N, C-alpha and C positions, 0 to 999 in steps of 0.2 A: 254525348260529349260535343258532337258537332253543333247541336242546337244551342248548347250553353255558350260556345264561343261565338256563334252567330248573334246571339242575344247581346253579348258583350260588345260585339262589333257595332251593333245598331244603337247601343246605349251610350258608349263612351267615345267622344270625339278623338281622343288620343290613342284609341285601341283599334287596330286594323288587322282583321283576320284575312290571310291570303291563301288562295288555292295554289295548286301547282301552276306552272306557266300556261299550259293549255287551258285549264279550267278558268284561270284568272283572265286570260285573253277572251274567252267566251263571255265572261261577266262584263268586261269592259265593252265588248262589241255590242252587247244588248242595249246599252245605254248611250254609248259614244262611238258608233261605228265609223265615224270620220277619222278616228285616230288609229294609226298603226301601232299596236302595242308590242314593242320590241322586247327582246330578252334583256337588253340593257335597262329599260325602264323597270322591268320586273325585278331585276337584281337590286336596283336602287331601293325599291319598296321593301324587298326582303330584308335588307340590312338596316332599314330604318333611316336611310339618308334622303329619301324623296321628300320634296316640299309638301306642305299640307294639301295643296290643290290636287295632288295625285291620289290622295286618300279616298276621294269619293268617285273616282273613275268607274269603279265596278258597282256603284250603288245607285247612281242617278245621272241624268244629263247635266253636264256642266253649264253654268250660266255664261253669258257672253263675257262678263268680267273675268270669270275663271278661265275661259278659253283664251282670252287675250293674255292673261297672266302666264298660262302654260306655254303659249307660243313665244312669249318674251324669254322665258327660261330656256326653251329649246333652241331658238334661232337668233336671238339678238344679244349682242354684247352689252355689258353693263354700261349705262350712260348713253345708249343709243336707242332708247325706247321710242323716240320720235319717228324712227323708221317703220314703226308698226302702230299707226294711230288707233285709238280706242273709239269705236262708234259711240255717238252721244246718246243714243236711245237704246234702252234695254228691253228685250221682248217681254220680260215678265212684269214690267212696270207700266207698260203702255196702256192708256185708257181710251183716249179719243184720237190718237194719231192715225192718220190714214195709212193703210198697208203699204202703198207705193212709197210714201215718205220714209217709212222705217227701212224698207229695203234699200232705198237710195243712200240712207245714212251709213250703211256699213259697206258700201262698194269700195271706198278707199282702203278699208281694213283688208278686204278680200284680195284686192289687187296687190297691196303691199305684201301680204302673206304669200301670194303666188310667186312674187319675185324672190322672196326668201327661200321658198321651197325648191326653186330651180337651182339653187346653190348647194342643196343637200343631196346626199347619196340616198338611193332607194333602200328601203328596209323590207325584211321578210315579214309578210302578214300571215300569221299562223291560221287565221280563219279562212281567208280567200285562197291561201296556199300559193301565193305568188309575190314577187317583189312589187312594192308599192311606195309612193311618197309617204312621208310622215303624216300628212294631212290630206284626206280626200276632200277637195274643196266642194265638189258637188254634194256629197253627203253632209258636209258641214253646213252648207246653205240650207239644205232640206231640214236639218235639225233645228236651225235658228228660226226658220219659217214655222215649223211645228210648234216651237215654244211661243211664238207670237200668236199663232192661231188659237192655241189652247188658252192662253191668257185672255185673249179677246172674247172667245166663246164663253169662258167662265164669267167674265164681266157682264156680257150681254145677258147671260142666263140669270144672273142675280138681279140685274136691272129689270128684266122682264117679270121675274117673280115678284119683285118689290112693287112694280106697277099693278100687277094683278091682285096683290095682297097689301093694300096700303095700311099704315099704322092704325091700330084700333080694330082691324078685322082679322080674326083668327083664321089662319089657313085651314082649309078642310083636310082631314086626314083621309088617306086613300087606302082602302082595304085591298086584300089580295084574295080573290075568289078561289075557293076550292083548296085551300092550304091550311094545314094545322102547324103553326110555327113550333109548337112543342115537339112535333115529330121530327124536326130537322136537326136536332142537337148533334147527331153524329155525322151529318152531311153525307150520309152513305147512300141515299136514294137518288135515282135519276131525276132530272128536272121534269116538272109536270108538262103534260101536253099543252101546247099553246094554241089558242084559237086564232084563225087568220084575221089579219087587219088589211084593209084595202087602201090605205093612204100611205104616201111616201113623203113625209115632211120631217124636219129636224125634231128631235125629242124635246127641244126647248120651246117649240111653237106653242103659243098660248091657246091655239085651236085644239090642242090635244088634252085639254083639261079633263075630259070625260073618260080618259083611259084609266084602267085599273093599274095597280102596281105591276101585276103580271104582264099586262100588255106593254107597259113602258119598258120593262126589262126585255121583252121580246123584240123591241125595236133595236136593242143592242145585239142580241144573240142570234137573230135570224135575218135573212136577206129580204129586201123589198122586191116586188111590191106587196106580195101577199103574206110574207113573213112565215112561211112554212118550212123553208130549208135553212138549216143552221149555217152560220158563218164558219169559215175555216178557223183552225186553232190560232194561226198567226194573226188573223183579223181580230179575233176575240181578245187576245193578249194585248194587242196594240191599243184597242179602243175601250178597255175596261173603265177608264175615267169617265167615259160618256154615260156609263150606267150609274155613276155616283152623282150626288147633289154637288153643285146646283144644276148640272145638266139634266138630272132626273129630279123633277119637282115633286115626285111622289114620295120621296124619302127625306127625312129630316137630316140636316147637316150634323156632322160630328168631327171632332179633331182627328180621329183615326183615318178618315178618308184622305187627309192631306199627307199621310205617311206612305201612300202608294207611290212607287217609283216607276214612272212611265217607261215602257220599252220603245226604243226608236224604230219607226217603221222601216228604215233603211237596214236594220239589223237582219232582216229576213230576205234580203235581196242580194244578188251578186255572190251567192255561195252555192256550192254543189249540193246535191241531194243529201249526202251523208252529213255535211256540215249543217244544213238546214234542220235536219232531224235532231242533231245534237243541241243546236240553239233553242229549238222549240221545247225539247225536253228540259233543258236548263231553265228556260223562262217559265214554263208551266210549274216547275218545282218551286221557283221563287214566288209565283203567284199564289200557290196553294199554301206556302208557308205564311204569307200575309193573311190569307183567308181562313186559316185553320181555327177551329173553335177555341182551342186553348190559347190562341194569341189575341183573340178579339176582346175588346173592353167588356166589362161586366155591366155597363150602364146603357147598352144598346136598346133602342125602341124595338117594337115588334116589326115594323117595316124595315129597319136597318138589319135586323137579324135575318129576315126573309131574303133581303137583297144579297147579303153575303153568302147565305146558304145556296141560293139559286146560281150565283156566279160560280161558286165552287163546283156545283154539280154540272153546269154547262161546260166548264173547262175540263173537268175530269172525264166527261163523256167524250168530248172531241179528242182528248189525249189518248183515251183507250182505243178509239177508232184508228189512231195512227200507230200506237206502240203495242196495242194488245193488252 
C-alpha cells in the first residue's frame, strides 16, 4: 500500500503523500536542510492549503526561483517583493559564467533575507532539536553552491565527452570484467572485489578512458588514493550522481538517471548521532527504492543494469555495516 501511494506521489503533480510530522521533517531535511520545517508548515500541507512550491520540499532541492518564491510567501507582504530581490542568475542554467560572478549575483538576496529573518521569531527544528531561524543562511548558501557546481560539472562532463567523441565516431562500449549481469537481477549479492587504482583524478578526466566500468564505479564507491577502503554511507548517498552519466563516461545516458533526487550534503551535519542514523536510514531507503529492480526501466543497456546493481549492493553493504 505504501509503495502504491509513493508511486502516485511521484506520478501526479497534484498528489502529495505526507508522512507524520517527524518523518516528513526528515524527508524535507534530506533535500532542503536550510529550512526549519515547523509544525505550522506541516499542518498547512496536511489540509491542502500550502502553495504548490511546498509540495516538492520532501522530494528534491528547491531551485533558486522556488526558494525566492517560498521566502516571499513566508516573510514579505503582498506588493513588497522589491524588499527581497531575485538573483539574476540561476545555478541550474549557468554554462560559462564564472563561479565568483554567480556568487556575487545573489549577495543582495542573502543580505535582504538576513534582514527579514531578524524580524522573525525562532522556530523549533525537530531534526537538530533546538530553536532555530526559519532559514539557515549558511546551509542555504551551501545548497546553492552545490547546485551550481553540479550543473557546471555535468556541463563540463558532456563537453569533454563530446570533444573525445566527435560526430561520426561511435563511442567505445566499455565492459565490466568478471561480472555476469544476468546474475544480478535480484541485487542480492555483495559488490565484487575491486582492484586497486593508484591515480586520484576526477572521474570525468579524459585521461581515465582506459578504465573499465568496474574501476569507474570504484572511483565513486571507494576512497583515494588506492581505492581499497569503501566510502562512508553518507558520502555514497550524497555523491551517487557522480556514478551516473555524464560524469561516468562508461555508461550510456538514460532519462531515468535524471529522476534521481540528490541529497544535500548539509543534511548529515549538525545533528546528533541518533538523528544522523535516522537520516541515513531514511536516505538509504529512498535510494534503494529508486534502484530497486522492479522500479527500473525495461530498456536498460547491460552497462546501465550493472551500474544500478552495483550501486544498490554498495549502499546495502554499508547500510548493513551500520544498522546490522
